[in-house]
C-alpha positions as CSV (number, residue, x, y, z in Angstrom):
1,M,0.0,0.0,0.0
2,R,2.8,2.4,0.9
3,K,4.5,1.7,-2.5
4,L,1.2,2.6,-4.3
5,I,0.8,5.8,-2.3
6,T,4.5,6.8,-2.9
7,A,4.1,6.0,-6.6
8,L,0.9,8.1,-6.8
9,T,2.5,11.0,-5.0
10,V,5.5,11.0,-7.3
11,A,3.2,10.7,-10.4
12,L,1.0,13.7,-9.2
13,L,4.1,15.8,-8.6
14,I,5.4,15.0,-12.1
15,I,2.0,15.8,-13.6
16,S,1.7,19.0,-11.7
17,Y,5.2,20.1,-12.8
18,A,4.4,19.2,-16.4
19,C,1.1,21.2,-16.3
20,N,3.0,24.2,-14.9
21,E,5.6,24.0,-17.6
22,I,2.8,23.8,-20.3
23,S,0.9,26.8,-18.9
24,G,4.1,28.8,-18.6
25,E,4.0,29.2,-14.9
26,S,7.4,27.7,-14.3
27,K,10.4,29.0,-16.2
28,A,13.5,27.1,-15.1
29,A,16.8,28.9,-15.6
30,P,19.1,27.2,-18.2
31,V,21.6,24.8,-16.8
32,T,25.0,26.4,-16.8
33,S,26.9,23.6,-15.1
34,P,27.0,20.0,-16.1
35,N,26.9,19.1,-12.4
36,S,23.5,20.8,-11.9
37,A,21.7,19.1,-14.8
38,T,20.5,16.2,-12.6
39,A,20.4,15.8,-8.8
40,N,23.2,13.9,-7.1
41,L,20.9,12.2,-4.6
42,N,23.7,10.6,-2.7
43,D,25.2,14.0,-2.0
44,L,21.8,15.6,-1.1
45,S,20.9,12.7,1.2
46,S,24.3,12.9,2.9
47,K,23.8,16.7,3.4
48,F,20.4,16.0,5.0
49,S,21.7,13.3,7.4
50,T,24.8,15.2,8.3
51,S,22.7,18.3,9.1
52,W,20.4,16.3,11.2
53,N,23.2,14.5,13.1
54,T,25.0,17.8,13.8
55,R,21.7,19.4,14.9
56,D,22.1,22.0,12.2
57,S,18.5,23.2,11.7
58,A,19.6,26.1,9.4
59,G,21.4,23.5,7.2
60,L,18.2,21.4,7.0
61,M,16.1,24.4,6.2
62,T,18.4,25.3,3.2
63,L,17.6,21.9,1.7
64,M,13.9,22.6,1.6
65,A,11.8,24.4,-0.9
66,N,9.6,27.2,0.5
67,D,6.5,25.3,-0.6
68,V,7.7,21.9,0.8
69,V,4.9,19.5,2.0
70,M,5.4,16.9,4.7
71,N,3.3,13.8,5.5
72,S,4.1,11.7,8.5
73,G,1.3,9.6,9.9
74,S,-1.4,12.0,10.9
75,L,1.0,15.0,10.8
76,K,0.5,17.0,7.6
77,L,2.6,20.2,7.2
78,K,2.9,22.7,4.4
79,G,5.7,25.2,4.0
80,K,9.3,25.4,5.2
81,D,8.6,27.5,8.2
82,S,5.9,25.1,9.5
83,I,8.1,22.1,9.0
84,G,11.0,23.9,10.7
85,A,8.9,24.7,13.7
86,R,6.7,21.7,14.1
87,W,8.9,18.8,12.9
88,I,12.6,19.8,12.9
89,G,12.3,22.1,16.0
90,R,10.5,19.5,18.1
91,N,12.6,16.5,17.0
92,L,16.1,17.6,16.3
93,Q,17.2,18.1,20.0
94,V,15.9,14.7,21.1
95,T,17.3,12.5,18.4
96,K,20.8,11.4,17.2
97,N,22.6,8.9,15.0
98,L,20.2,9.2,12.0
99,K,21.1,6.6,9.4
100,I,19.5,6.7,5.9
101,N,19.5,3.7,3.7
102,M,18.5,4.8,0.2
103,Q,16.9,1.8,-1.6
104,D,15.4,3.4,-4.6
105,K,16.0,6.6,-6.6
106,E,15.3,8.2,-9.9
107,T,16.3,11.5,-11.3
108,D,15.8,13.6,-14.4
109,D,16.5,17.2,-15.3
110,N,13.9,18.8,-13.0
111,L,12.5,16.3,-10.6
112,S,14.0,13.5,-8.5
113,Y,13.0,11.1,-5.8
114,E,14.7,8.9,-3.3
115,A,13.1,6.3,-1.0
116,G,14.4,4.0,1.6
117,T,14.6,3.2,5.3
118,W,15.9,5.2,8.3
119,T,16.9,4.5,11.9
120,L,17.8,6.9,14.7
121,D,18.2,7.0,18.5
122,V,15.5,8.9,20.4
123,V,17.0,10.5,23.6
124,P,14.3,12.4,25.3
125,H,15.1,14.5,28.3
126,Q,15.2,12.6,31.6
127,K,14.1,9.3,29.9
128,P,15.8,6.2,28.6
129,A,17.0,6.2,25.0
130,S,15.2,4.1,22.4
131,K,15.6,3.2,18.8
132,S,13.2,4.3,16.1
133,S,13.0,3.3,12.5
134,G,10.8,3.6,9.4
135,T,10.6,4.4,5.8
136,Y,11.0,7.7,3.9
137,T,10.5,9.3,0.6
138,F,12.0,12.7,-0.5
139,V,11.0,14.3,-3.8
140,W,13.5,16.9,-4.9
141,K,12.8,19.6,-7.4
142,K,15.3,21.8,-9.2
143,Q,14.7,25.5,-8.4
144,T,15.2,28.3,-10.9
145,D,18.7,29.0,-9.5
146,N,19.6,25.3,-10.3
147,N,19.7,24.3,-6.7
148,W,17.9,21.1,-5.7
149,K,15.4,21.4,-2.8
150,I,13.1,19.0,-1.1
151,R,9.5,19.5,-2.3
152,L,7.9,16.5,-0.6
153,I,8.8,14.6,2.6
154,N,7.0,11.4,3.5
155,I,8.2,9.8,6.8
156,E,6.6,6.7,8.3
157,N,7.5,5.2,11.7
158,E,7.6,1.4,12.0
159,N,7.7,1.4,15.8
């Protein structure tokens, strides 16, 4: 079921992007560097996990598009500021040792996705540490300045 939802989400984002291109709403800047033509998902994913593990909220925020959308169980957030306050702000200080295992990825000139599993340690104040794990999907979109930003975050906890 999760694979179907992930596939539908990616398909809807691609269709939405294509419709914007046809209507002329999105005018991406020409690619000026061969390295910016497609996303290097390994590097982007590494930047995300490094920023999380060093508790660098500003670094995490630079990886997100302004209009990023997040789904995590019943939590539905829209916009970088909302995600920064309600997800990153609440979780960054009580977690450590995030490990991302990318299992699937696809990229083209303007839209890319990665999906896989994650684990981390939850270390709440004055309570024993515990392990948490789950699955994730990030959809990355190339911005008009040729930087890749997360447009969609889907995080599911297994425990």
